[in-house]
N, C-alpha and C positions, 0 to 999 in steps of 0.2 A: 214389267212393261206391258203396255196395252196398245192396241192399234187404234185407228180412228173410230172404229165401231164400238170400242170399249171391251173387246174380247181379250182375254189373257193370251199371251204368246206361249204356245206349247208345241214342242216338236212332235210329229206323228209317231205313234207306237209302231215298232217293226212288224207286229202281228196284225195290225189293222190297216194294211195297205189298200184293201178293197173299200175305199171311201168310208172307213170306220175310224173315227177319231175319238179321243178322250173327251169327256164332257168337261166343260169349263166349270171352275168352282168360284164361288164368291170369296170375298175377303175373309169370311168366317169359316171357310173350309168346306161348306156344304154346296152341292150343285145348285147353280142358278136355274130356277124353273123357267121353262119356256124359251131358253136360249141355247143355241148349239153352234159350235165352231164351224166355219165354212170348210167344205171338203176340198182338199188340194191334192193334185196328183202330178204325174210327170208332165202333163200338158202345161200346167202353171209354171213349172220350173223352166221349160223350154221357152215359154212366153217371156219370162223375166230375162233370160239370157239374150233373147232376140232384142228386147228393149234396151239392154245394156250396150249391146253392140251398136245399135242404131244411135244411141247417145254418144258413144265413142266416135263414130263416124262424123257426127255433127260437130263434135268438139275439134276433131282433126281438120275438118273443112274450115272451121272458123280460124284456127291457128294458121293454116296455110294462107288463107285470105289476108290475115293481118300481117304475115311475114312477107309474102311476095307481092301482095296487092293484085294478084291475078287469080281468077277462078280456076280451080283444078280441073284438068281434063279427065274424062272417063278412061279408066285403065282398060287395056286390051285384054280380052278373055284369055286366060292361060289354063291349060289342063292341069298344071302342077299346083296352082293356087286355088283355093276354094272360092266359090262365088259368095260374096257377102249377102246376107239376108236383106230383104226389103225393109226399109224403115217402118217402124211400128209407131203407133201413137204414143204420146207421153204417158208416163206412169200415172195411174189413177191416184186420186187423193186418199183412197182407202188403203194404199200400201203402207205398211208400217215402217218405222225407222230402221229396224234391223234389216228388212228386205231391201231398203234403199242402199244401205251400206254394202250389203252383199252384191247388189247390182253394180255399184261403183267398183268393187274389187274385181268382179267378173269382167267389166269393161276394160280395166287396166290390164288384166291378164290377157284378154283377147288382143289388145293393142300390142302387147309385147310379143305375142306369138304370130301375129299377122304380118307378113312382109310389106314394106311400104310400096305404094303404087308409083310407077314410073310416069312422070308427066312428060309432055311433049318436049320441054326444054330440059337439058341435063342438069341435075342438081346434086350436090354432095349427099352421101348417105347419112352423114352426121349433121344434125340440126342443132345449132347452139341454142341455149335457153334464151327465151324472150325476156327482155327487161322492161319493166313498166316505167312510169315517170319518176318514181322515187328511187330507181336504180336497183330494185330487187328483181331477181331472176324468177321466172315462172317455169313450171314443169312442162314437159312435153306430153304428159299423159292427160287424163281427164279429171284428175283430182284438183287441179289448179293450185298446187302446193309447190313452193320452191324446192329445188333439189339441194341436198347437202353437198358441200364440196368433196366429201369422200366418195360420193356416187358419180362423180364426173370422170372416173378412171377409164371409161369406155371411149373417151375422145381420142382421136388419132394424133400422132406426134406433131403433124404439121399445124394443128390447131391449138396445141398446148404450149404454154410459155415455159422456157427452160434455157439453160446455157448451151450454146452451140447451135441454136436454131437459125435458119436463114432469114435474112431481113426481107420481109414481104409486106406489101401494102395491102391493108384490109379496109374494107368499106365500112365506115361508121354508120350508125343508125340514122344520123341526120344527113347522110349523103356525102360527107367529106371523107377524103382518103386519109387514113391514119398510118404513119410510118412506124414500123417496129424497130426500135433502137437497141435490140438485144445484141449480144456478141455474135461473131461469125461462127459458122458451122465447122465441123471437124474437117470436111473436105476442103473448104476454103482455107483453113489453117495449113493443111498439107500442101496445097497448091501455091500458097504465098510464101516465097522464101524469105521475105523481110518481116514476117510477123514475129513479134516478141511475146512469148507466152507469159513472161513475168508481169506484163502490164495488165491492169484491171480492165474489165469490159468497158467501163466508162472512159478509160484512157484511149480506147481504139477510135473513139469519135473524134474527128478532126476539129480542132479549135481554130477560130479565125485568127489570123496573124495580125498582131498589132505592131504598127510602125513606131519606132523609137525616134525621139527628137535628138538632134545634135546639140551637145552641150560643150561649149567652148570654154577654155580656161581664161580666167580674168587676167588682165595685163598686170605683170609684176608678181604673180602668185609664187613662182619658184624662186624669185629673188628674195621675197620675204622669208620663205622657208630656209634658204641658205643663210640669211642674216640671223635667223633664230638659232640655227645650229652653231654658228660662229659665236654668238653671245653665250650659249650654253657651254661651249668649250672654254671660253675665257673665264666663266664663273668657276668651272671645275679647276682650272689651273690656279686661279686666285685662292681657292679654298686649300689646295695642296700647299701653296707657298705659305699661307698663314699658319697651317698646321705645323709645317717644318720649322718656322720661326718660333712658334710657341713651344715646341719641344726643346729647341736650343735655349730658350729663355727660362724653361722650367715652369711654364704656365699652362701646361696641358691638363686642365682640371677634368674635362670631360672626354678627352681624346682616348684615354686608355681604359675606359669603363668596360667596354666589351672585351678587351684583352684579359681582364681579370677573371672572366668566366670561361676562357677558352680551355678546352680539354687538351692536355699534352699529347703529342703524337706517340703511338706505340713504339716500343724499342725494336731494333732490328732483329734481336734474338731474345726470346723470353728466358727467364731465369731457370725454368724447369727443363729447358732444352740445352742449356749451356754445357752440361756434362755429356751430351750425346753428339754434339756437333763441334767440329773444329772451325771456328770462324766467328765473325762479328755479326753476320746476318744469315738469313735462310737461303741466300743464293749459293752458299758453300755446299749445300746438300746435293748439288748437281754432280759433284765429284764424289765417287764412292769411297775414296780414301779419307774424306773428312767426316764420315759417319762412324761414330764409335758405339756400335751395338754389339758386334761380335769380336771386338778387339779385347786383348787381355786387360787393359785398363778401363774397361767399360763398367758403368755402375749397374748394369743389368747382369745378374749372375743366376746360377741355378739354386742359390740358397734363398730361403724364405726369410724376409726381414720382418722383425717384430718391432714396431715403433714403440717409443716410450709413451706410456699412458700419461695424458695431461688432464688435470682436473678441469671440469667444466667451469668456465668463468662466472656463470650466473650463481654458483654456490657461494662465491665470495660476497655477493650482495645480500645474502640472507641475513637479516638482523639477528643478533644474539638473543638467546632465550632469556627473558626477564624473570627474576625470582618472584615467588608468590608473595603478595603483600598481606601482612597480618594486621589484625586490629590491635589497638593498645592493650586490651585485656589479654589477648593471646601473646603479645610480646612480653608483658609483665610475667605471665605464667611461665614462659620458656626461660626467662632470666632467673626466676626464682628456683626453678628446677635445676638449672645449671649451677647456680651458686650453692645449692644444697648438696649436689653431688661433689663439688670441689671441697666443701667443708667436711664431708664424710671421709673423703680421701685423705685430707690433712689430719683429721683426728686418728685415722687408722695408722698413719706414719708416726704420729706422736706416741701412740700406745706401743708401737714396736720399737721405739727409741731411734727412729731414723731422723727425726727432726726434734728440735727443742720447742718447748711450749712457748708461744708468743707472749709478750708482755701484755698485760691488760690495757685496753684502749680506754684511757681515762679522759673524760671531758669535764668541763666545768659544770655541766648540767647533771652528771652522774657522780660527782666527786664524793658526796656524802654517802652514797649508796655503795660505791666500790671500796673506798678507803674510809670507813666509818670511824674506827677507833683512832687511826693515825690523824685523820682530819680533826678530830676533837682534841687530841693532845697537842699537835703543832699545826694549826691551820695555815700559817704563813709559809712554812716549808712545803707543805702538800700543794698549795696553790702555785708556788714557784715551779715545783716539779711538773705539775700538769701543764703549765704554760710552756715549759721547755720541751715537753714531749709533743705538744701541738705544733710548735715551730719546727721540730725535727721532721715530723710527718709531712708538713707542707714543703720543706726543702727537698725531701726525698721525692715527692710528687713532681716538683718542678724539674729536678734533675732527670727523672725518668722521661718527662716530656721532651726535654732537650735532646736526650739520647735518641728518641724516636724520630725527631725532626730531621728532614733531609737537608743536605748541604746544597749550596748553589749549583755545584756541578751535577749532583744527583737530580736536582729539579730540572736542570737543562736536559739531562739525558732522558729523564722520564717524559718530558714534553716532546722531545724529538722522537721517542719511541711511539708515543701516542699519535703524532702527526704521520709517521711512516705507516702505522697501522690504518690510519684514516685514509691515506692516499692509496693503500693497497686495495681498498674496496672500489676504487674507480677514480679517474681524473675528471674533475669538473672545471668548467671554464665560464667566465663571465666577462662581458665587454660593456664599458660605461662611456657615455659621451657627456662631456662637461663643456659648457659654453666658454668659461674663462677660468684659468688657473693662475691669475695674477697674484693671489695671496700665497706668500711663502709658507705660512703656517699650514695651509691645506696641502701644499706639495709635500711638506715634511710628514704629515699624518699619512698620506697615501703611501709613501715609500717605506716608512717605519713599520706600519701595520702589515704591509706585504712581507717584509722580512721576518717579523715576529710570527706570522702565521705560516711560514715556510711556503710562500706562494712565489711562483715564477711568472714573468711577464715583463711588460714595459709600459711607459707612459709617453705618448707622443703629444708635444705641445705645438700648436699652430696658431697663427693670428686669428683665425676664424673659429676654430673648434679645437678640442683636446680629446684624446682617446686614451683610455686606460684598459689594458687587457691583463687579466690575472687568471692563473690556473693552479689547482692544487686539490687537496682532499675536500670532501663534502662539508665537514665541520669547519674547516678553515675558510672556505669560500662563503659559508653562511655568516661567519663573524665579519668578514670583509664587506659583505653586502649590507649588513647593519650599519657599518661605519659609513659607507658611501651614501646610503639612502636615508639614514635617520640621524646619526650622531653629528655629522658635519653640517654646519649652517653655511650654505654656499652664498647666501645673500649678505653675509657680514663682511665688512671691510675692517681688518685689524689695524690698519694704519701702515706706516712705513715699515718695511722689512729690512733687517740687517743681513745683507748678502755680501759676500766677498766681491771685491772689484774685479777679480779675474775669473769669476764664474760665468758660464754662458747665459744664465738668467739675467745677470746685471747688465749685459751688453745690448739687450733688446728693450725697447720702450713699451711694448704691449704686455710685458710681464711685470709692470709696475702698478702699485696700488694708487698712484697719483697721476693726474693728467699733466699736460704740458704746462699748465698754469700753477701746478703745485697743489691743486685741490684734490681731496679724496674722490676716487671714482665711484660711480653708482653701480652696485652689484645687485640691485633689487630684481633684475630679470635673469640672474645667473641660475641655471638649473643643472641637475645631474640626472641623466636618463639611462636606464638599463636597456641597452640595445639587444643583447642576446645572452642566453645562459643555456648550458647543456653539458652533456657528458661527452668526452672525447676518448680516443683509444690510448694515446700517449701524450706526454708533454711536448709542446711545441717550442718552449724556451728552456734553456738549461739553468737559468738563474734569473733573479730580478735585475734587469738592466737599468733601472732608474728612469729618469726623465730625459727625453731627447728633444732638443729645440730644432724644429723644421720650419724654415721660412716658406717653402713652396710645397705643392702637392707631390712633386716628383721626389723631393727629399723624404717626405713622410712615407711614400710608398716604398722607397728604397730601404728605409729603416725596418719596415714591416715585411719586406720581401724575403729576408733571411729566414723568417719563420713561416713564410707562405700565408701571411695574414693580411695581404693588401686588400682583400675583398671587404674587410671590416671598415677600411677607410672609405670605400665607396658607399657602404651602408650608412656610415655616420654622416656623410655629406648629404645623402638623400633623406635623412631623418627630419630636418627642418629646412626645406628648400627656400621658404619665404625669407628666412633670416640670412641665408647665404647670398 
């Protein structure tokens, strides 16, 4: 840095205080010939401090004039306060920038250390910052720089904003009085017995009361409401009467839908507590005599009970291990080795005399090779002999096959054993919905196959739909599904059926293959739908109950209620609501 005269700024050496200063050097590092720094001493420093103080006094006077609009009066001399120095002329143009900055800092320091002069009119010790036209605050010092909000901590409580401050009117810079709308002070809160501390400060300000207009009821308002209530009561009574008549007539198709899904109420006494309580419900435990815990016939004893081990049910569903499949070459090799071992064993028995040597197996192809001399001597006798042996071997083979064949009773027992083994692996159930079962041939197939596959269940016939429920082993249910979904042609009309006159099917018209005019009915839209299939815990039916004719929904639900299957009837009705 350099001053106005071009001299480099150098602080004086501590040893050269007697007007001896270092020589200034040029930019190249060598002393500049013919130039020397001006000698500065203590007198120059005092002069600069006096100038800074004079400038600070001028700035203070200007601020007071701008704030109050009145010229400040001269302060009374006080022995405790030092007399301010006389104003000095403005700093010269030759003063460097560094010296100007030092003078400003000294002026600010002197302002902070000098107590304020008391004017003739009493003024508060705190002077709020002056705001210019754009709203920015100016400093109270001589640097003309706005104060940071963190430096305003020296303000007194009555001039700071905060909760609990008294509402005071302050004078705005434009001359208008500004009302402070902050909350009440702590003293006012203590003195006011009606003050609610839960209210926010904004809620303490009284709001203008708004008048409400009178609203009169229209003529006939309550009469209309009463009429509407009477109409609603009449509709409810009408619905109840219609529902009661429908139940009596058996036409409650949708009335008992919700009842099918109701959960039964819990019993009065659970089964695990029946051996510990004498009574039908838990109210009996109020009497100590009904509790069988310490009695001799109690099921709770001092002995340890070891329950019987039960095999896990999932092991029954594990499929049997399949044998390893062999290639044709491997099968031929094993067969050859087995036959060779059997032949060696037979030869050993023949050598030991345990068996007779078998007769030679003569065929027409090896006749001359086996019986060469005999065939040449009497070829007719040899040929007849060979033909007789061939017939004997064939007859022996057929007799052996007949002996190995099972009888009719054995086949039935074998099939029943296989079906019992199949159902021991789990009970499976399927439900079918059929549009029409007017064909007697289809009804016969449904019942006969269910009996042959050892399936239990029933068939419910209704004018609008038909329901078939079967349950049994996995293999049997699979065969029955193939029958219902693939083998039977439901769109075929076989013609007139021969039904006994006393059968229930012959007494209803909707189970006939002919219409009222005697023409064959159209079954092109007849379909069979699988509604549900899955595994159940136990059988719901004891046997195959055959087909049941039900004219109404109530009769159909009653037929299914014995096995607790009435929910399937609701499911079947909701399968095709458009057709119903």
